[in-house]
N, C-alpha and C positions, 0 to 999 in steps of 0.2 A: 515617543506619543505614535501609537498605532492607528493611524486615521481610519475607520473602517466606515464602509456603504454595505447596507442589509438588503438584500434581494429575495423577498418572500410576497406571494401572490394574496396572503392572508394577512391584513393589518392586526389582527390578534396576536400573530407569530411576531411581528415586526416589534410589537411594544413587549414583549415578553423579552425577546433578544435583546432591545435598548435598557430595559429592566437590569437584567444578568449582569451586562456590561459595566454598571454602574459601580459593580464589587469589582472589576476587576482592574487589576494596576495597568497606566498606561494605556489605555482605551478608548478612544474617543470616535463617537458617532457623527459622520459629517454629509451623511446623506442616505436615503433608503428608496426603494422602486419597488412597484408592484406588477409590473411586465417588463418585456425585452427592450422595449423602447424606450421606458424610463429609465431602467438600467443602464443603459447606454449613454443617456445623455448625462446621467448624473456621474458615471465613473469617468466619463472623458471631462466633464466641469470640475468634479472634486480630484482627481488624479491619487486614488485610497492607496494605501499601503497594503490594504487586506478589503476583501469580499465575503462575506457571509452569504452564500450562493444557494435558494433552495431550488431542489432541481425541477422539480416541476411548477410552470407556470403557465397564464394564458397566452395562447399563439404560439404555443412551443416548451422547451426546455431549457436548461441550463447549456446544452452543449449548443444548441441554436444559438445561444446570447452568446459563446464563446466565440463562435465562428465567424460572428460578425465583427470582433474586435481584436481580433488574432494581429499580432504577438501580444500577450497578455503580459504587462511588465506590474503587475501587484499579485501578492499570495492570495491563495483562494482556499476557504474551508467549506466544504458543501455540507448544508443541511438536508438529512436523507430521511426517509422511510424504507428505502430499499431493501429487498430481503439479502440473507447472509451471503449467496452464490453472489449476486451483484457486487455486493462490497468488498469480492475478493478483486475485483477489478481496481477498487480506489488502493489497496494493500500493495498488489503489483507495483502501480504508479509510485508510490511512497507520496499518496495524497491525502490529505487529510480529511476527515469527515465528522459529521456528529450526527446521532439517531435522535430525530421526535421521540420522545419530547427531550427537549437540551437541558442538562444539568450543569448547574455553574461549575461542578468540579471537573467535568469534561470539557468545558469551555474553557476555564482558566489552563487545564493541560496544552489544550487546541492552542491558545494565543501563548503560551511559553515556546511551543514547536514553532512558529511563525515568527516569534522575537528573532528564534536562530539563525532560521533562514533568510529575515530580511538580513542578518549582519553579515552572512555569506554571500548573498545575491549573486547565486550563480547561475547561470542561463543554462536549461535543461528543455528535455521535450516530454516531462513528464504528464503534460494536459492532454499530448496528441496521444504517447503513448496510452492514457486512459482509456481515451474516446475509440483508438484502435481495441483495446482490451476487449469493449463491454459489446462492443460491435461484433465481437469473432465469438460464438459459442464453444470451440475446442479449446477447453483451458491448458493443454500439453502446447499450441501453436501460438499462446499469449507470451507479454515479455514479461520480466519481472523489473523492477527497478533496482540496482545495486550501486552503493557508494565505491566511487572511484577515489585514487589517492588524491587529487584534486578538491575532494569535498563536491562535487558534481556525483552525476548518477549515469549509469551506464544501465542498456536494457540487453536483458538474457533471455532468449527462449527458455521457457520453462523445460522443455523435453532435451534441452541441452547440458542441464543441471546434473550431472554426473552424483555428488551427497555434497552433504553439509555438514560441518563438523565444528563443535563447540570445545576449546580449550581454551586455559590458560586467560578466561574472561573475556574472549572474542568469538566470532562465528565466523567462519570463513566458508565461502559459497566455490565449488570446484566444478569448473562446466569443462564441455568436450572438447575444446581448442587447448585446454592446459593451460588456462589462466586461473588463477581464484581470485577472490573478493573478499575484504573484511568488512562484514555488516554488522550494523548498530543492533540489528533485530534480532533476539534471542531464538535459541533452537525452538521455543515453545511457540514464538509467533508464526515462526515457519511451517513449523508442523500444524496449526489452525489453517493457514493460509493455502498451501499445497494440496492439490486433489490426495485424497486419501486412499482411491484406489491405485496410484502412480508412485505415492511417495510414503515412506513406511519409516517408522525411528525403530531402526532394529538396538539401540543402545541409548544410554542417555546423552550419549557425546555424539552421535551419529543420525542423520537422516540420508534414506539412499533412493535413489530413482531404481525401482526396482526394473523397470527395462534396461538399466545401464549394468545389471549386475551379471558377470562373465561365469561366474562359479559360486558353489556353496562347499564347504569346507564340513565336514562332518567335525564334530567335538561336543563338549557340557553344552555350551551354548552354539560354535560351531562360528564359522568368519564365513565375511561375502568376500569374492575377488571383484573387483569393478572393471570396467573396460579399460581402465587406464594403470589395471594390474597392483593397484592398492590395496591392502588388505583390511578389512575392517573385523572387528569385531563384534559378536552378536549375544547382546545378555541372555543369561538362562530364561529368563522369565519372558522375553519375548519371541524364542526359538520357535514354540507350536505354532505361531499366529504366522509369522514370517513363512514357513514350509506352505502352510497353507495359502499362504498368496503366490508364493513362488511354485504352487503346485506339485514340491517336492516330499514326497515321502519316503 
């Protein structure tokens, strides 16, 4: 059973979430709160396994609340109306969020992710990474969460990513310190998440950091030589756009 506390300053939103949760397997609402003080009290009393947390609330926001109750011993799904740019901070940190208005299908998917995380119960610093990324305007200096072999997360600077490769049903993230990580995200998810002016999908199997390209070799589509001397094929249909981005003619 997932014991849930809902934190939202609008009673109507709490009622809607409670109603939606009645259609979700193993979901039990054990408390609710409309501001930071109420939230602290009910979380400390109920010790939930999940908090559905609205970003904005009277007297502060979700991050003010989290600062007061760190370290967090429960999973969090943020309820937000943030714009697309701000949402990248959540994706970078591998933290889940639901956009208002919340749909039952998205809620069910989110709860399934929570079940999987609760089963692992791996301590990590995703929340602190989220707070840091939101405060940092420069996307290249933000950190992205990638899974490690212990089913936890490591945090890699976006600017240190050389390229991302999809092969054999897996996605691999290669970074400048010669490390590589296997990610559960698809190449498409990375493409949507990373800054498009600096990362480019040059092939159906590769996304490259344009700042880490050492050389372009001519050919039908051509090839990119990365800083680590790895040769990556360029799809013919992506060649012109790539050369434009590289300012190569």
